[in-house]
N, C-alpha and C positions, 0 to 999 in steps of 0.2 A: 453551563459553564461559561459560553461564550455570550451570553446574555446579562451576565454577571457587568458587566460596565454599564449598558444599558439601565441596567437598575442602579446601580450608583449615581446615576447621574452624567455619565461621563458622553460627551456627544457624539454622535453616529460615526463620524468619521473614523474616531477612537475605535468603536466598538468590530466597526469594516476593516478597518486595518490589523488588529489584532482577529477578526474572524479569517481574513487572506489567509494571515503570518501560520495560525494554527492546519489551513485548508495544506496550504503548502508544504509545511513540514512532515503532516502525514502521506503526503502524496512520496514524498523527495525519498522519506523512509521505506513506504512501500515496493519503491522501484528496486532500490537499494537490494533488498530483499527477495525483492521476486530474481533479478539477474545474478546474484548470487545460487541460489539455489541452482536455476536454471543451468550454469556454470557449477553447479559439482557433477552437474547428471549429464555431461558433456563425455563422448567418446573421445578416445585416446589420440595423439595424434597422426597413428598411421591414419586415420578418415579420414577421408577429405574433405575438402571444403567447404563442398555442398553438402554432404550430408553432415556436418558440425554445426553449418547452420538450420539445417530440416530439426536433427536433435535438441537446439538449444530453444529453436520458436514452440518443440513442441514439450521442452521439459517445462519452458514458461506459460504458456499454455494450460497445460495440467495441474503447477501449480496457482497457478491465477483461479481457474474452477474451484479447486479444493477449499483454496482459502473464502470462496464466495459462498460455497456452500457449506464452511464451517457457519461463519458468520451468520447465515442465515440458518441453520438449523442450532445452532445454540449460544443465542441470543443474551449480552451482556445480563446481569442482574441488574435492574434495576435502583435497589437500593445499596448495594457496595458498587456500582459502577459510578 
């Protein structure tokens, strides 16, 4: 899909900008989803700030590892993707 501007004869600058924009959107969405997941798993307000930070970071790491494992174990079907 990213090579479509190149195939259509668009300049390389346009192709590069399109690829950079798509990657930036992907990273922003991924970051927002990981922060949301980690925030949902944090302990209650009675926990100390250090405990909350540790739990947040641990949940973030677990969510990222699970997402990476799912991407490796279940790649998209090239026909429908």
